[in-house]
N, C-alpha and C positions, 0 to 999 in steps of 0.2 A: 504471259503478260498479266493475266487476271490475278494471279497470286501476288505479283509485285504490286499491283494497284491496290489490292486489299490490304497488304502489309503497310503500304504508304498511308492509306486512308486511316487505318487503325492508329498508327504512330502520330499522325498529324491531327487527328480528330476532325478530319474533313473528308469529303467525298470528291473524287475526281469527277468533274462535270461531264455528263454524257452529251451535253449540247455544244459546249465550246471547248475545244482542245486546250489543255494547259490551265484551265480555270478550276477553282475549288469551290465546293458548296459545303457549308457546315453540316455535320452529321447530327440529326435530331435524336437525342437519346434522353430518356427520362428514368427517374428512380422514384419509387413509392416510399414515402417516409411517414412516420407518426411523430408529430411534434411533442417532445417531452416537456419543454419549457419554452416560452416565447422569448426570443432574443431581446435584451433590454436596449439595444441600439438599433439605429436605422440601417447602418451599413456594417457588414462583416467582410473583411478581406476584399474590399472593393465591390461587393455584391450588395445592392440595395434590397434588403429583405422587408422593408416597411410596406412595400407595394403589395405584398402577398396577404396581409391581414391574418397572420397565423394565430391559431387558437390551440392551446394545450390540449392534447388528446385527439386532435383531428388528424386524419390521414390526407396527404397531398401527393399528387404525382407531379414532380418537379423536374426541371432541366437538371441533368446529372451534376453539372458544376455547382448549382445552387444547393442541391441535396448534399454533395460532398462537404461543402463548407459547414452546413448545419450539423452533419454527422461528426465532423472533426472537432467542432466546438461543443459537442454533446447536447445540442439543442434538439436533436432528433434521433430516431432509431429507424432502421430499415423495417419495412412492413411488406407482407406478402400481398397477393392479389385480393385476398379477402379483408385486408387491412389489419391483420394480426402481426404483432411484432414477434421477434425471435423469442422474447421472454414469455409471451403468451402461448407460444406453441409447445413449450416444455411442460 
């Protein structure tokens, strides 16, 4: 049963609640990114990015959904725990 629950949680992006049977809790996951350029708009693909006050060159640990939007639009690049991007590691 644990494997089935884990697969379901991964596919749905939610965790099966341990408190109430049948309910879901969102999985909190984050991604560390370095902002390459600040988005010129307040909203990207339905995500309000203006609230973050991004600055070029700064490293942020963001909700993975927000980070993926920035990565897809090339406004950010992944960073490691020390804040280095993949380009800086080479």
